[in-house]
DOVEXDREN-507605 format. One record per residue (C-alpha): residue in one letter; x, y, z. Coordinates in steps of 0.2 Angstrom, whole numbers. Example, Ala and Ser with C-alpha at 12.3 -4.5 7.8 and 13.67 -1.06 7.14 Angstrom:
REM DOVEXDREN-507605
+--------+-------+-------+-------+
! residu !     u !     v !     w !
+--------+-------+-------+-------+
!      a !    62 !   -22 !    39 !
!      s !    68 !    -5 !    36 !
+--------+-------+-------+-------+
***
This chain:
REM DOVEXDREN-507605
+--------+-------+-------+-------+
! residu !     u !     v !     w !
+--------+-------+-------+-------+
!      m !   382 !   178 !   615 !
!      l !   382 !   171 !   598 !
!      s !   374 !   182 !   584 !
!      i !   376 !   186 !   566 !
!      d !   371 !   202 !   556 !
!      k !   357 !   198 !   544 !
!      n !   359 !   215 !   536 !
!      a !   377 !   213 !   532 !
!      d !   382 !   210 !   513 !
!      d !   391 !   193 !   517 !
!      f !   381 !   177 !   515 !
!      l !   373 !   171 !   531 !
!      y !   382 !   154 !   530 !
!      r !   399 !   163 !   528 !
!      q !   395 !   172 !   544 !
!      v !   392 !   156 !   553 !
!      v !   408 !   149 !   546 !
!      e !   418 !   165 !   553 !
!      l !   409 !   163 !   570 !
!      v !   413 !   145 !   572 !
!      s !   431 !   148 !   566 !
!      g !   433 !   162 !   578 !
!      q !   428 !   151 !   593 !
!      i !   440 !   138 !   587 !
!      e !   455 !   150 !   586 !
!      a !   450 !   158 !   603 !
!      g !   450 !   140 !   611 !
!      v !   432 !   141 !   615 !
!      l !   429 !   126 !   604 !
!      r !   444 !   114 !   606 !
!      p !   449 !    99 !   596 !
!      g !   437 !    85 !   599 !
!      d !   423 !    96 !   604 !
!      r !   406 !    93 !   596 !
!      l !   398 !   107 !   588 !
!      p !   380 !   111 !   592 !
!      s !   368 !   101 !   581 !
!      l !   361 !   109 !   565 !
!      r !   344 !   112 !   574 !
!      q !   353 !   120 !   590 !
!      m !   364 !   132 !   580 !
!      s !   349 !   136 !   569 !
!      d !   339 !   141 !   585 !
!      r !   353 !   151 !   593 !
!      l !   357 !   161 !   578 !
!      s !   339 !   162 !   571 !
!      v !   344 !   156 !   554 !
!      s !   338 !   141 !   544 !
!      v !   344 !   123 !   546 !
!      p !   350 !   123 !   528 !
!      t !   361 !   139 !   531 !
!      v !   369 !   130 !   546 !
!      r !   372 !   114 !   536 !
!      q !   380 !   124 !   522 !
!      a !   392 !   132 !   535 !
!      y !   397 !   116 !   543 !
!      i !   400 !   108 !   526 !
!      e !   411 !   123 !   522 !
!      l !   420 !   121 !   538 !
!      e !   423 !   103 !   534 !
!      r !   430 !   107 !   517 !
!      q !   442 !   119 !   526 !
!      a !   447 !   104 !   537 !
!      r !   442 !   113 !   553 !
!      v !   429 !   101 !   558 !
!      e !   424 !    83 !   553 !
!      s !   407 !    74 !   552 !
!      r !   405 !    58 !   561 !
!      p !   390 !    47 !   555 !
!      q !   375 !    48 !   567 !
!      s !   385 !    59 !   579 !
!      g !   387 !    76 !   572 !
!      f !   401 !    88 !   568 !
!      y !   417 !    89 !   578 !
!      v !   432 !   101 !   579 !
!      r !   447 !    93 !   571 !
!      a !   464 !    91 !   580 !
!      g !   474 !    98 !   565 !
!      e !   490 !    91 !   558 !
!      g !   500 !    93 !   574 !
!      n !   517 !    84 !   576 !
!      p !   524 !    72 !   564 !
!      i !   521 !    54 !   569 !
!      v !   534 !    44 !   579 !
!      r !   546 !    34 !   569 !
!      l !   549 !    15 !   568 !
!      a !   563 !    10 !   579 !
!      s !   574 !    -3 !   572 !
!      c !   577 !   -19 !   582 !
!      r !   588 !   -28 !   570 !
!      n !   601 !   -40 !   577 !
!      r !   594 !   -38 !   594 !
!      r !   597 !   -52 !   606 !
!      p !   587 !   -59 !   620 !
!      a !   590 !   -49 !   635 !
!      r !   588 !   -49 !   654 !
!      v !   575 !   -36 !   659 !
!      r !   581 !   -22 !   670 !
!      c !   568 !    -9 !   673 !
!      r !   560 !   -13 !   690 !
!      s !   569 !     2 !   699 !
!      v !   562 !    14 !   686 !
!      i !   545 !     7 !   687 !
!      d !   546 !     8 !   706 !
!      r !   549 !    27 !   705 !
!      v !   535 !    28 !   692 !
!      y !   522 !    20 !   703 !
!      s !   527 !    30 !   718 !
!      g !   524 !    46 !   708 !
!      i !   507 !    40 !   702 !
!      h !   500 !    38 !   719 !
!      t !   507 !    54 !   727 !
!      p !   492 !    65 !   732 !
!      g !   489 !    80 !   721 !
!      i !   499 !    73 !   706 !
!      v !   493 !    76 !   688 !
!      p !   492 !    57 !   684 !
!      f !   498 !    57 !   666 !
!      g !   508 !    41 !   671 !
!      i !   494 !    29 !   673 !
!      a !   484 !    22 !   659 !
!      n !   466 !    22 !   666 !
!      p !   454 !    24 !   652 !
!      s !   438 !    20 !   661 !
!      m !   441 !    35 !   673 !
!      a !   439 !    47 !   658 !
!      r !   420 !    43 !   660 !
!      p !   418 !    34 !   676 !
!      a !   404 !    21 !   678 !
!      a !   403 !    24 !   697 !
!      k !   384 !    28 !   698 !
!      a !   379 !    13 !   687 !
!      l !   391 !     1 !   696 !
!      n !   385 !     7 !   713 !
!      r !   367 !     4 !   708 !
!      t !   371 !   -13 !   702 !
!      m !   381 !   -18 !   717 !
!      k !   367 !   -12 !   729 !
!      r !   355 !   -23 !   720 !
!      v !   367 !   -38 !   720 !
!      m !   370 !   -36 !   739 !
!      s !   352 !   -36 !   743 !
!      r !   349 !   -51 !   733 !
!      a !   364 !   -62 !   736 !
!      e !   366 !   -57 !   754 !
!      e !   379 !   -69 !   762 !
!      r !   384 !   -77 !   746 !
!      s !   392 !   -60 !   740 !
!      l !   404 !   -62 !   754 !
!      e !   410 !   -80 !   751 !
!      y !   425 !   -86 !   742 !
!      a !   421 !   -88 !   723 !
!      p !   426 !  -104 !   714 !
!      t !   444 !  -104 !   708 !
!      d !   439 !  -103 !   690 !
!      g !   427 !   -89 !   694 !
!      e !   408 !   -86 !   696 !
!      p !   400 !   -97 !   682 !
!      a !   387 !   -83 !   678 !
!      l !   401 !   -71 !   674 !
!      r !   411 !   -84 !   663 !
!      r !   395 !   -87 !   653 !
!      q !   393 !   -68 !   650 !
!      i !   411 !   -67 !   644 !
!      a !   408 !   -82 !   633 !
!      h !   392 !   -74 !   626 !
!      r !   402 !   -58 !   621 !
!      y !   415 !   -69 !   612 !
!      f !   400 !   -78 !   603 !
!      e !   394 !   -60 !   597 !
!      l !   411 !   -57 !   590 !
!      g !   409 !   -73 !   579 !
!      g !   420 !   -85 !   589 !
!      r !   416 !  -100 !   600 !
!      v !   423 !  -100 !   618 !
!      d !   414 !  -111 !   631 !
!      a !   411 !  -104 !   648 !
!      d !   422 !  -118 !   655 !
!      d !   437 !  -112 !   645 !
!      i !   437 !   -95 !   654 !
!      i !   447 !   -93 !   671 !
!      i !   443 !   -77 !   681 !
!      t !   458 !   -68 !   688 !
!      n !   463 !   -54 !   699 !
!      g !   465 !   -41 !   684 !
!      g !   474 !   -43 !   668 !
!      q !   491 !   -43 !   677 !
!      e !   487 !   -60 !   685 !
!      a !   481 !   -67 !   669 !
!      l !   497 !   -62 !   660 !
!      a !   507 !   -70 !   675 !
!      l !   497 !   -86 !   674 !
!      a !   499 !   -87 !   655 !
!      l !   518 !   -84 !   656 !
!      m !   521 !   -97 !   669 !
!      a !   510 !  -109 !   660 !
!      v !   520 !  -109 !   644 !
!      a !   538 !  -104 !   649 !
!      g !   551 !  -105 !   663 !
!      q !   566 !   -97 !   670 !
!      g !   579 !   -93 !   656 !
!      d !   566 !   -95 !   642 !
!      v !   565 !   -81 !   628 !
!      i !   549 !   -72 !   627 !
!      a !   546 !   -61 !   611 !
!      v !   538 !   -44 !   614 !
!      e !   533 !   -29 !   604 !
!      s !   545 !   -14 !   604 !
!      p !   539 !    -4 !   613 !
!      t !   529 !   -15 !   624 !
!      y !   518 !   -14 !   640 !
!      h !   530 !   -11 !   655 !
!      g !   519 !   -22 !   666 !
!      a !   523 !   -37 !   655 !
!      l !   542 !   -33 !   656 !
!      e !   541 !   -32 !   674 !
!      l !   533 !   -50 !   675 !
!      i !   546 !   -57 !   663 !
!      e !   560 !   -49 !   674 !
!      s !   551 !   -56 !   690 !
!      l !   550 !   -74 !   682 !
!      g !   568 !   -74 !   677 !
!      m !   564 !   -75 !   659 !
!      l !   573 !   -66 !   644 !
!      a !   564 !   -53 !   632 !
!      l !   567 !   -52 !   614 !
!      e !   561 !   -36 !   605 !
!      i !   552 !   -37 !   589 !
!      e !   550 !   -21 !   577 !
!      t !   533 !   -14 !   578 !
!      c !   526 !    -1 !   566 !
!      p !   518 !    15 !   575 !
!      e !   503 !    14 !   564 !
!      e !   501 !    -4 !   558 !
!      g !   508 !   -14 !   573 !
!      l !   519 !   -29 !   574 !
!      m !   530 !   -32 !   559 !
!      l !   528 !   -51 !   554 !
!      g !   544 !   -51 !   543 !
!      a !   554 !   -46 !   558 !
!      l !   546 !   -59 !   569 !
!      e !   549 !   -73 !   556 !
!      q !   567 !   -68 !   556 !
!      a !   568 !   -69 !   575 !
!      l !   560 !   -86 !   575 !
!      a !   573 !   -92 !   563 !
!      r !   588 !   -85 !   573 !
!      h !   582 !   -88 !   591 !
!      e !   574 !  -101 !   602 !
!      i !   558 !   -92 !   606 !
!      k !   548 !  -101 !   619 !
!      a !   532 !   -89 !   618 !
!      c !   526 !   -72 !   612 !
!      l !   517 !   -59 !   622 !
!      f !   509 !   -47 !   610 !
!      a !   495 !   -34 !   611 !
!      s !   491 !   -36 !   593 !
!      s !   473 !   -30 !   593 !
!      l !   478 !   -13 !   601 !
!      n !   496 !    -9 !   607 !
!      n !   501 !    -1 !   623 !
!      p !   509 !    12 !   622 !
!      l !   508 !    15 !   603 !
!      g !   490 !    13 !   601 !
!      s !   493 !     4 !   584 !
!      a !   480 !    -9 !   578 !
!      t !   482 !   -23 !   566 !
!      s !   469 !   -31 !   554 !
!      d !   460 !   -47 !   557 !
!      e !   470 !   -54 !   542 !
!      h !   487 !   -48 !   550 !
!      r !   482 !   -58 !   566 !
!      a !   477 !   -73 !   556 !
!      a !   494 !   -73 !   548 !
!      l !   503 !   -70 !   565 !
!      v !   494 !   -85 !   573 !
!      g !   498 !   -96 !   557 !
!      l !   516 !   -91 !   558 !
!      l !   518 !   -95 !   576 !
!      e !   508 !  -111 !   576 !
!      d !   519 !  -117 !   561 !
!      h !   534 !  -115 !   573 !
!      d !   524 !  -122 !   588 !
!      v !   526 !  -106 !   598 !
!      p !   512 !  -101 !   610 !
!      l !   505 !   -83 !   608 !
!      i !   499 !   -74 !   624 !
!      e !   488 !   -60 !   617 !
!      d !   485 !   -45 !   629 !
!      d !   468 !   -40 !   623 !
!      v !   463 !   -29 !   637 !
!      y !   461 !   -13 !   626 !
!      a !   452 !   -21 !   611 !
!      d !   434 !   -14 !   616 !
!      l !   441 !     4 !   616 !
!      m !   444 !     7 !   597 !
!      f !   439 !    25 !   594 !
!      d !   429 !    20 !   578 !
!      g !   418 !     7 !   588 !
!      s !   425 !    -8 !   579 !
!      r !   431 !   -23 !   589 !
!      p !   446 !   -33 !   582 !
!      k !   443 !   -52 !   583 !
!      p !   454 !   -60 !   596 !
!      a !   469 !   -70 !   589 !
!      q !   462 !   -86 !   597 !
!      f !   448 !   -86 !   584 !
!      f !   462 !   -90 !   571 !
!      s !   470 !  -104 !   580 !
!      r !   470 !  -122 !   574 !
!      k !   480 !  -129 !   588 !
!      g !   474 !  -121 !   604 !
!      q !   491 !  -112 !   606 !
!      v !   484 !   -94 !   609 !
!      l !   481 !   -88 !   627 !
!      t !   469 !   -73 !   628 !
!      v !   470 !   -60 !   642 !
!      g !   455 !   -49 !   645 !
!      s !   450 !   -37 !   659 !
!      f !   437 !   -25 !   665 !
!      s !   450 !   -14 !   672 !
!      k !   452 !    -3 !   657 !
!      t !   433 !    -2 !   652 !
!      v !   424 !    -2 !   669 !
!      a !   433 !    -2 !   685 !
!      p !   451 !    -4 !   689 !
!      g !   448 !    -6 !   707 !
!      y !   437 !   -21 !   705 !
!      r !   453 !   -31 !   699 !
!      i !   443 !   -43 !   688 !
!      g !   451 !   -50 !   673 !
!      w !   451 !   -67 !   664 !
!      l !   461 !   -79 !   654 !
!      v !   456 !   -91 !   640 !
!      a !   471 !  -103 !   640 !
!      g !   467 !  -115 !   626 !
!      e !   477 !  -131 !   628 !
!      h !   486 !  -124 !   643 !
!      e !   470 !  -123 !   653 !
!      e !   473 !  -137 !   666 !
!      r !   490 !  -130 !   671 !
!      v !   483 !  -112 !   672 !
!      r !   469 !  -118 !   683 !
!      r !   482 !  -126 !   695 !
!      l !   493 !  -111 !   695 !
!      k !   478 !  -100 !   699 !
!      r !   473 !  -110 !   714 !
!      g !   491 !  -110 !   721 !
!      l !   493 !   -91 !   718 !
!      s !   477 !   -83 !   724 !
!      c !   464 !   -97 !   726 !
!      s !   450 !   -85 !   719 !
!      s !   445 !   -68 !   714 !
!      g !   432 !   -56 !   723 !
!      m !   414 !   -63 !   723 !
!      l !   405 !   -47 !   725 !
!      q !   414 !   -39 !   711 !
!      q !   411 !   -54 !   700 !
!      l !   392 !   -54 !   704 !
!      t !   391 !   -35 !   701 !
!      l !   399 !   -37 !   684 !
!      v !   387 !   -52 !   679 !
!      d !   372 !   -40 !   681 !
!      f !   382 !   -25 !   673 !
!      l !   384 !   -36 !   658 !
!      a !   367 !   -44 !   658 !
!      t !   357 !   -28 !   659 !
!      g !   367 !   -20 !   645 !
!      e !   376 !    -7 !   656 !
!      y !   393 !   -13 !   650 !
!      e !   388 !   -10 !   631 !
!      r !   382 !     8 !   636 !
!      q !   397 !    11 !   646 !
!      i !   410 !     7 !   632 !
!      r !   399 !    16 !   618 !
!      a !   399 !    32 !   629 !
!      l !   418 !    30 !   634 !
!      r !   425 !    28 !   616 !
!      p !   420 !    46 !   610 !
!      v !   427 !    54 !   626 !
!      l !   443 !    45 !   624 !
!      k !   444 !    50 !   606 !
!      c !   441 !    68 !   611 !
!      n !   454 !    68 !   624 !
!      a !   467 !    61 !   612 !
!      e !   463 !    75 !   600 !
!      r !   464 !    88 !   613 !
!      m !   481 !    81 !   620 !
!      s !   488 !    79 !   603 !
!      a !   484 !    97 !   599 !
!      l !   491 !   104 !   615 !
!      v !   507 !    94 !   613 !
!      a !   508 !   102 !   595 !
!      r !   506 !   119 !   603 !
!      h !   517 !   118 !   618 !
!      f !   531 !   105 !   614 !
!      p !   547 !   111 !   604 !
!      a !   551 !   107 !   586 !
!      g !   557 !    89 !   584 !
!      t !   543 !    81 !   594 !
!      r !   534 !    67 !   586 !
!      v !   518 !    59 !   592 !
!      s !   508 !    43 !   590 !
!      k !   491 !    43 !   582 !
!      p !   482 !    30 !   592 !
!      r !   467 !    21 !   585 !
!      g !   460 !    18 !   603 !
!      g !   465 !    16 !   621 !
!      s !   471 !    30 !   632 !
!      v !   489 !    35 !   629 !
!      l !   500 !    45 !   618 !
!      w !   518 !    39 !   614 !
!      l !   529 !    54 !   612 !
!      e !   547 !    55 !   603 !
!      l !   556 !    70 !   610 !
!      p !   570 !    79 !   602 !
!      r !   587 !    70 !   603 !
!      g !   596 !    75 !   619 !
!      v !   581 !    75 !   630 !
!      d !   583 !    62 !   644 !
!      a !   566 !    55 !   648 !
!      d !   571 !    48 !   665 !
!      e !   578 !    66 !   670 !
!      l !   562 !    73 !   663 !
!      f !   552 !    62 !   674 !
!      e !   560 !    68 !   689 !
!      r !   559 !    86 !   685 !
!      a !   540 !    84 !   680 !
!      l !   537 !    75 !   697 !
!      e !   544 !    90 !   706 !
!      r !   531 !   101 !   697 !
!      g !   517 !    89 !   702 !
!      i !   516 !    79 !   686 !
!      s !   518 !    61 !   683 !
!      i !   523 !    54 !   667 !
!      c !   530 !    37 !   661 !
!      p !   548 !    38 !   654 !
!      g !   551 !    27 !   638 !
!      t !   565 !    17 !   645 !
!      i !   552 !     6 !   655 !
!      y !   544 !     0 !   638 !
!      s !   560 !    -9 !   632 !
!      p !   570 !   -23 !   641 !
!      t !   586 !   -14 !   636 !
!      n !   580 !     4 !   641 !
!      r !   582 !    10 !   623 !
!      y !   568 !    23 !   622 !
!      s !   578 !    36 !   632 !
!      n !   570 !    51 !   623 !
!      f !   552 !    45 !   623 !
!      i !   538 !    47 !   636 !
!      r !   520 !    40 !   637 !
!      l !   506 !    52 !   642 !
!      s !   489 !    46 !   647 !
!      f !   473 !    55 !   642 !
!      g !   462 !    43 !   652 !
!      h !   455 !    56 !   664 !
!      p !   441 !    68 !   665 !
!      w !   447 !    83 !   655 !
!      s !   451 !    99 !   664 !
!      e !   461 !   115 !   664 !
!      a !   473 !   108 !   676 !
!      l !   477 !    94 !   663 !
!      e !   480 !   107 !   650 !
!      e !   491 !   118 !   661 !
!      a !   501 !   102 !   665 !
!      i !   504 !    99 !   647 !
!      a !   510 !   117 !   644 !
!      v !   522 !   114 !   659 !
!      l !   529 !    98 !   652 !
!      g !   531 !   107 !   635 !
!      r !   542 !   120 !   644 !
!      l !   552 !   107 !   653 !
!      v !   556 !    98 !   636 !
!      a !   561 !   114 !   628 !
!      d !   573 !   118 !   642 !
!      a !   580 !   101 !   641 !
!      a !   581 !   100 !   622 !
+--------+-------+-------+-------+
***
């Protein structure tokens, strides 16, 4: 039970400081945890609100906690590991992607029963929207009846396209509902975009590191990938891209410029405007993987790159998988000048996407449930990121470096030299833990001592123990 001694010589606020500090050191309060409100702590300790406020301000001065506007005080993660370094991609040439066999093993591990799933980026499951979605779906089924079982139009349910268009309008851009094509998740949208702008043997520029699903698509379509240097904090390096455009015949670029996976880096609106301008000067289409943009920890939402396009050469990929329900498999593509080709490809590949899921999402968006979901999800993900970073700092050996994501649901870890991430993946799987080895985030398998860990899960002691186990495995391999 929390208590202080009012008869002691020490100031009351100092006792509150020591009490909270002791809970942090004992692990009762962990990085990312919210402290009791001023009023709650005042009631618990039978001291005045100004006394608690003075204590919290002192804790903030000591860098033990941080205040967040209109939210309260939270335990800070501390300094932790140094940040991952920029990997040089100079003089890189277009390469055939050869990562499918490793990805096969990763996906097999993810879906093994009882596995701790650090290998899957599943942010919406950190705070599942199951109850709200189920209520919405029941309401839709009772109202739509047989229509909910029908094929949806190839382009998608018009009401859902209007809801998505309205969200773009609220961001300050103009996207007509007719410009939006509903897809089976973001992955189909990426595939449609690639097939619309490039063919077998063409060169696709990608960030380094980049999303492994994009690389698998490039491999499946017989295209080549060219890595572009990407800063772990500030995103794609425009100078490196400009040099690559001068040296190579790049057919298209596939970037997650708003929020990178796996780095968690984000770029400014000015950066994306310059990126679009550079590419359109060279008549090179940009496919923007924008599926994480709603999950910035600070509540901001980067403007899609298409807002800065003059020629309609930006194709924007969106999805509800990361924010609401991965199992619904509902994404979308804004294809710009490539709209007609994308529409024909969609009809040929899958005809349509699930009607019931689309109708459910229409109501989910229209009633404000979507906004409530992401507002509640962002602080959970931020808290999970801070907890995981702190545990990595505690359990992993010296020489480990960690990304500082600005959103999303993954950490990118640079392990001490000599640690083989593929071997670590196998050893971790034997211990019931799935991770993603860094080699699948490069077309040339170059991140051999890197791993990606997902914190997009409900936090638990099992996750904390799994991080400790991973730390011991890394230390043994270092």
